[in-house]
C-alpha positions as CSV (number, residue, x, y, z in Angstrom):
1,M,98.8,89.4,139.5
2,N,99.8,92.9,139.3
3,P,100.3,93.4,135.0
4,W,103.4,95.4,136.0
5,F,105.3,91.9,137.0
6,G,104.8,91.4,133.4
7,R,105.2,94.9,131.9
8,A,108.5,95.7,133.4
9,P,110.1,93.0,131.6
10,M,108.2,94.0,128.4
11,L,109.7,97.3,129.1
12,I,113.4,95.3,129.6
13,S,113.0,94.2,126.2
14,I,112.1,96.8,124.3
15,V,114.5,99.0,125.3
16,S,117.4,96.1,124.9
17,T,116.0,96.1,121.6
18,V,117.1,99.4,121.1
19,V,120.1,99.0,122.6
20,I,121.9,96.4,120.8
21,R,120.4,97.5,117.4
22,A,121.2,101.1,117.8
23,P,125.4,100.4,117.2
24,H,124.8,98.1,114.7
25,G,122.2,100.4,112.8
26,S,124.6,103.2,112.9
27,R,128.3,100.9,111.7
28,S,125.9,99.2,108.7
29,R,124.8,102.5,107.1
30,K,128.4,103.3,106.7
31,V,128.9,100.6,104.4
32,A,128.1,100.4,100.9
33,I,125.2,98.4,99.6
34,V,126.0,96.4,96.8
35,E,122.3,94.7,96.4
36,S,119.1,95.6,98.2
37,R,115.6,94.2,98.1
38,K,114.0,96.6,100.2
39,G,110.7,97.5,98.1
40,R,107.2,98.4,99.4
41,L,106.4,94.2,100.8
42,E,109.9,95.0,102.6
43,T,109.1,98.8,104.0
44,L,105.4,96.9,104.8
45,L,106.6,94.5,106.9
46,L,109.4,96.1,108.9
47,A,106.6,99.2,109.5
48,L,104.6,96.4,110.8
49,M,106.9,94.9,113.1
50,W,108.1,98.4,114.1
51,I,104.2,98.8,115.6
52,A,103.7,95.5,117.0
53,A,107.0,95.2,118.6
54,M,107.4,99.0,120.2
55,I,104.3,101.3,119.8
56,L,101.6,98.9,120.6
57,P,103.3,97.5,123.8
58,L,104.2,100.8,124.6
59,V,100.7,102.7,124.0
60,A,99.0,99.6,126.2
61,I,101.5,100.2,128.9
62,F,101.4,104.0,129.3
63,T,98.1,104.8,128.0
64,P,94.4,104.1,128.4
65,F,93.7,103.4,124.9
66,L,93.9,99.5,124.8
67,S,92.8,99.0,128.2
68,F,89.6,97.4,126.9
69,A,91.5,94.4,125.9
70,D,93.1,94.1,129.5
71,Y,92.9,90.4,131.3
72,P,94.6,89.5,134.4
73,L,98.1,88.4,134.0
74,H,98.2,84.7,135.1
75,P,101.4,83.5,137.4
76,A,101.8,80.9,135.0
77,A,102.2,82.9,131.6
78,F,104.4,85.4,133.9
79,A,107.0,82.7,134.4
80,I,107.1,81.2,131.4
81,G,107.1,84.7,129.7
82,V,110.5,85.5,131.6
83,V,112.0,81.9,130.7
84,V,111.7,82.8,127.1
85,L,112.4,86.4,127.1
86,C,115.7,86.2,128.7
87,P,117.2,83.9,126.1
88,G,115.4,86.0,123.2
89,I,117.2,88.9,124.4
90,W,120.4,87.2,124.6
91,L,120.2,85.6,121.1
92,F,119.4,88.9,120.0
93,Y,122.4,90.3,121.3
94,R,124.4,87.9,120.2
95,S,123.3,87.3,116.6
96,H,123.9,91.3,116.0
97,A,127.4,90.6,117.7
98,D,128.1,87.5,115.6
99,L,127.1,89.3,112.1
100,G,128.7,92.7,112.9
101,K,128.8,95.3,109.7
102,N,127.0,92.6,107.8
103,W,123.8,93.1,109.6
104,S,121.5,95.2,108.2
105,I,117.3,96.0,108.6
106,S,116.4,95.3,105.5
107,L,117.3,92.4,102.7
108,E,120.5,94.0,101.7
109,I,124.1,92.8,100.5
110,R,126.8,94.8,101.8
111,E,129.9,95.7,100.7
112,D,132.5,93.0,101.5
113,H,129.8,91.2,102.7
114,Q,130.7,87.6,104.7
115,L,129.1,84.6,105.0
116,I,128.8,84.1,108.7
117,T,128.7,80.7,109.9
118,S,130.4,81.0,113.2
119,G,128.9,82.1,117.0
120,V,125.1,81.3,117.1
121,Y,125.5,81.0,112.9
122,R,127.1,77.6,113.7
123,L,124.1,75.8,114.4
124,I,120.8,77.8,112.8
125,R,120.6,79.9,109.6
126,H,118.6,82.5,111.2
127,P,119.3,83.1,114.8
128,M,117.8,86.7,114.9
129,Y,114.2,85.5,113.5
130,T,114.6,83.0,116.5
131,A,115.5,85.4,119.2
132,I,112.6,87.7,117.5
133,F,110.2,84.9,117.7
134,L,111.4,84.1,121.5
135,Q,111.1,87.9,122.1
136,A,107.3,87.7,120.4
137,F,106.0,84.7,122.1
138,A,107.4,86.4,125.7
139,Q,105.3,89.8,124.8
140,A,102.2,87.7,124.0
141,L,102.7,85.9,127.7
142,L,103.8,89.0,129.4
143,L,101.7,91.8,127.9
144,S,98.2,90.6,129.4
145,N,96.5,92.6,126.6
146,W,94.6,90.7,123.8
147,V,95.7,93.8,121.0
148,A,99.1,94.5,122.3
149,G,100.0,91.0,123.9
150,P,99.9,88.7,120.8
151,S,100.7,91.6,118.0
152,C,104.1,91.2,118.0
153,L,103.9,87.5,117.0
154,L,101.3,87.7,114.6
155,A,103.4,90.7,112.9
156,F,106.8,88.2,112.9
157,L,104.7,84.9,111.6
158,L,103.7,87.1,108.6
159,M,107.2,88.6,107.9
160,F,109.2,85.4,108.6
161,V,106.6,83.6,106.1
162,L,106.8,86.4,103.4
163,R,110.6,87.3,103.6
164,V,112.9,84.2,104.9
165,D,112.5,82.6,101.4
166,G,113.8,85.8,99.4
167,E,116.4,86.4,102.2
168,E,118.1,82.4,101.1
169,Q,117.7,82.9,97.8
170,M,119.6,86.6,97.9
171,M,122.4,84.4,100.3
172,Q,122.7,81.6,97.6
173,K,123.2,84.3,94.6
174,T,125.9,85.8,96.4
175,F,127.7,83.1,98.1
176,G,126.6,80.0,96.2
177,E,128.0,76.4,96.8
178,A,129.4,78.3,100.3
179,Y,125.8,78.7,101.1
180,T,124.3,75.6,100.0
181,G,127.1,73.9,102.3
182,Y,126.0,75.9,105.1
183,T,122.5,75.2,104.6
184,H,123.1,71.4,104.4
185,R,124.6,71.6,108.2
186,T,122.4,73.9,109.6
187,N,118.7,74.2,110.6
188,R,116.1,77.3,109.8
189,L,115.7,78.3,113.4
190,I,116.2,75.7,115.7
191,P,119.1,73.8,116.1
192,Y,118.8,70.5,114.9
193,L,115.2,70.5,114.4
194,W,114.0,72.7,111.7
């Protein structure tokens, strides 16, 4: 199968991510930060995600530098990748829209921060992580390159493991019993499962 069948949806995913995030990033920069846990680890994790989700895929798609790691795109991988990518992009959009001005790229509490428990946050506490996982899984299937394909999935798993507990502790500290009740009603990533 022509590798561009997988590359085209990946380009759509990359552009969608930028288009979705840009207005939210612009808006969140205007709201004062009350508490931040952005340290070296957080900066490193965000940089790894940027490299794995944007830089390596673009290098693999548009340059020959990673061609040594190319392999043929299988039709089943393409089909599953597209099926996983579409809800990943939608959930990425929806989680940003539902958070509104409460979103930030790093672990921060903003002025007048609210606990969002409606929309996609009604079922899971971290729908944005679920969305990124779906997009990363799709990247591993659609980008038929042993370096760029799985890079986002590996970076995301590292980020999730090292970040989610700190994020939940920050929310617990900020929202107390309201957050405790919310954790009892929802799962972390997968509705009704986990």
